C-alpha positions as CSV (number, residue, x, y, z in Angstrom):
1,X,0.0,0.0,0.0
2,X,1.3,3.4,-0.9
3,X,2.1,5.2,2.4
4,X,1.7,8.6,0.7
5,X,-2.0,7.9,0.2
6,X,-2.5,7.5,3.9
7,X,-1.1,11.0,4.6
8,X,-4.4,12.6,3.4
9,X,-7.5,13.3,5.5
10,X,-10.4,11.0,4.6
11,X,-14.1,11.7,4.9
12,X,-17.3,10.1,3.9
13,X,-19.4,12.3,1.7
14,X,-22.4,12.0,-0.7
15,X,-21.6,12.7,-4.3
16,X,-22.7,11.6,-7.8
17,X,-20.2,9.4,-9.5
18,X,-20.0,8.2,-13.0
19,X,-17.1,6.3,-14.5
20,X,-15.9,4.6,-17.7
21,X,-13.1,2.1,-17.9
22,X,-10.4,3.5,-20.3
23,X,-6.9,2.5,-21.5
24,X,-3.7,4.1,-20.2
25,X,-3.2,5.5,-23.7
26,X,-6.6,7.3,-23.5
27,X,-5.6,8.8,-20.2
28,X,-2.3,10.1,-21.4
29,X,-3.8,11.9,-24.4
30,X,-5.9,14.4,-22.5
31,X,-5.5,16.4,-19.3
32,X,-9.2,15.9,-18.5
33,X,-11.4,13.0,-19.4
34,X,-13.4,13.6,-22.6
35,X,-15.5,10.4,-22.3
36,X,-18.5,12.3,-20.8
37,X,-20.9,14.6,-22.5
38,X,-21.0,17.7,-20.3
39,X,-22.2,21.2,-20.9
40,X,-19.7,24.1,-20.9
41,X,-21.1,25.0,-17.5
42,X,-20.2,21.7,-15.9
43,X,-16.7,22.9,-15.0
44,X,-17.7,26.5,-14.4
45,X,-17.4,26.5,-10.6
46,X,-14.2,24.5,-10.8
47,X,-12.6,27.1,-13.1
48,X,-13.9,30.0,-11.0
49,X,-12.5,28.5,-7.8
50,X,-9.2,28.1,-9.5
51,X,-9.2,31.8,-10.6
52,X,-10.2,32.8,-7.1
53,X,-7.3,30.8,-5.6
54,X,-4.9,32.4,-8.0
55,X,-6.1,35.9,-7.2
56,X,-6.4,35.6,-3.4
57,X,-2.8,36.6,-2.9
58,X,-3.2,39.8,-5.0
59,X,-6.4,40.6,-3.1
60,X,-4.7,40.3,0.3
61,X,-1.9,42.7,-1.0
62,X,-4.5,45.2,-2.2
63,X,-6.4,44.9,1.2
64,X,-3.2,46.0,3.0
65,X,-2.9,49.2,1.0
66,X,-6.5,49.9,-0.1
67,X,-9.1,48.1,2.1
68,X,-12.1,49.8,0.4
69,X,-11.0,48.6,-3.0
70,X,-10.4,45.1,-1.7
71,X,-13.8,45.1,-0.1
72,X,-15.4,46.2,-3.4
73,X,-13.4,43.4,-5.3
74,X,-14.5,40.9,-2.8
75,X,-18.1,41.9,-3.2
76,X,-17.8,41.5,-7.0
77,X,-16.3,38.1,-6.5
78,X,-19.2,37.1,-4.3
79,X,-21.7,38.2,-7.0
80,X,-19.8,36.2,-9.7
81,X,-19.9,33.2,-7.3
82,X,-23.6,33.6,-6.8
83,X,-24.3,33.8,-10.5
84,X,-22.0,30.8,-11.2
85,X,-23.8,28.7,-8.5
86,X,-27.2,29.5,-10.0
87,X,-26.0,28.5,-13.5
88,X,-24.3,25.3,-12.2
89,X,-27.4,24.4,-10.1
90,X,-29.7,24.7,-13.2
91,X,-27.2,22.8,-15.3
92,X,-26.6,19.8,-13.1
93,X,-29.7,17.7,-13.0
94,X,-29.5,15.4,-10.0
95,X,-32.6,13.6,-11.0
96,X,-30.5,11.9,-13.7
97,X,-27.5,11.2,-11.4
98,X,-27.5,8.7,-8.6
99,X,-25.7,9.9,-5.5
100,X,-23.9,7.6,-3.1
101,X,-21.8,7.7,0.0
102,X,-18.1,7.6,-0.9
103,X,-14.9,7.7,1.1
104,X,-12.8,10.6,-0.2
105,X,-9.3,12.0,0.2
106,X,-7.1,14.2,-1.9
107,X,-5.3,11.1,-3.1
108,X,-8.3,9.0,-4.1
109,X,-11.8,7.6,-3.2
110,X,-13.8,4.5,-2.9
111,X,-17.3,4.1,-4.2
112,X,-19.8,1.3,-5.0
113,X,-20.2,-0.3,-8.4
114,X,-22.8,-2.8,-9.6
115,X,-20.0,-4.6,-11.5
116,X,-16.4,-5.5,-10.6
117,X,-13.6,-3.5,-12.1
118,X,-10.3,-5.3,-12.7
119,X,-7.3,-4.1,-10.5
120,X,-5.0,-1.6,-12.1
121,X,-7.7,-0.5,-14.6
122,X,-7.8,3.1,-15.6
123,X,-11.0,5.1,-15.1
124,X,-12.4,8.3,-16.4
125,X,-14.5,9.8,-13.6
126,X,-17.2,12.4,-13.4
127,X,-17.8,13.5,-9.9
128,X,-20.5,16.0,-8.8
129,X,-20.6,17.3,-5.2
130,X,-24.3,17.5,-4.3
131,X,-23.8,20.2,-1.7
132,X,-22.3,22.9,-4.0
133,X,-22.9,21.5,-7.5
134,X,-19.2,21.5,-8.3
135,X,-18.3,19.1,-11.0
136,X,-15.0,17.4,-11.6
137,X,-13.6,15.3,-14.4
138,X,-10.7,13.1,-13.2
139,X,-8.7,10.1,-13.9
140,X,-8.0,7.2,-11.5
141,X,-6.5,3.8,-11.3
142,X,-8.3,0.9,-9.5
143,X,-6.4,-0.2,-6.4
144,X,-8.9,-2.7,-5.1
145,X,-12.3,-4.2,-5.9
146,X,-14.2,-5.8,-3.1
147,X,-16.4,-8.9,-3.2
148,X,-20.0,-8.4,-4.0
149,X,-21.9,-7.4,-0.8
150,X,-25.5,-8.1,0.1
151,X,-26.7,-5.2,-2.0
152,X,-25.0,-6.6,-5.1
153,X,-22.4,-3.8,-5.0
154,X,-18.6,-4.0,-5.2
155,X,-16.5,-1.5,-3.2
156,X,-14.1,0.0,-5.7
157,X,-11.0,1.9,-4.4
158,X,-9.1,4.2,-6.8
159,X,-6.1,6.5,-6.6
160,X,-6.4,9.7,-8.6
161,X,-4.0,10.0,-11.5
162,X,-2.5,13.2,-12.9
163,X,-5.0,15.3,-10.9
164,X,-5.0,19.0,-11.8
165,X,-4.1,21.3,-8.9
166,X,-7.4,23.1,-9.2
167,X,-9.3,19.9,-8.8
168,X,-7.1,18.9,-5.8
169,X,-7.9,22.2,-4.2
170,X,-11.7,21.7,-4.6
171,X,-11.5,18.2,-3.1
172,X,-9.4,19.6,-0.2
173,X,-12.0,22.4,0.4
174,X,-14.8,19.8,0.3
175,X,-13.1,17.6,2.8
176,X,-12.4,20.6,5.2
177,X,-16.0,21.9,4.9
178,X,-17.3,18.4,5.6
179,X,-15.1,17.9,8.6
180,X,-16.1,21.3,10.0
181,X,-19.8,20.6,9.4
182,X,-19.4,17.2,11.1
183,X,-17.7,18.8,14.1
184,X,-20.4,21.4,14.4
185,X,-23.1,18.7,14.3
186,X,-21.3,16.7,16.9
187,X,-20.9,19.8,19.1
188,X,-24.6,20.6,18.8
189,X,-25.6,17.1,19.9
190,X,-23.8,17.6,23.3
């Protein structure tokens, strides 16, 4: 087992997952999977979050010298985010996607599949976070395939392959927000 994979925080979350088994050659020909038909809006929130991450340093520098300008720019950023969330929400139809509980880290995830997937197979993955309608297109390699359980499902464990930094940041934020929400719910119960 790769020890580096165990260095990441892991959470259980509810997401929509779709996958296609591909060849290693298919994976190496494109930075993002092209096996899925997605609208131009599918990756909108992902791209905007990447831009926001890139510009956060500049915004902090502006805030040190011109707090009013920084506040205005932050307000504009919030408006863009609200518009993007509305577009993404209308574009992602969860009625057509089945969500499931997954185990997720920055290094990979496990999910259920109605069919076994051979070890070391490469997958093109489409993942949609139900909570914020953020969609990701990723590659992964199958590390394990569990025996069929009582529900007729196989537990599939994958390691992400050649994951873009912007996607890794989105997964990391999702993990942190889920952990914070779980802590808050736990604190409220006591």
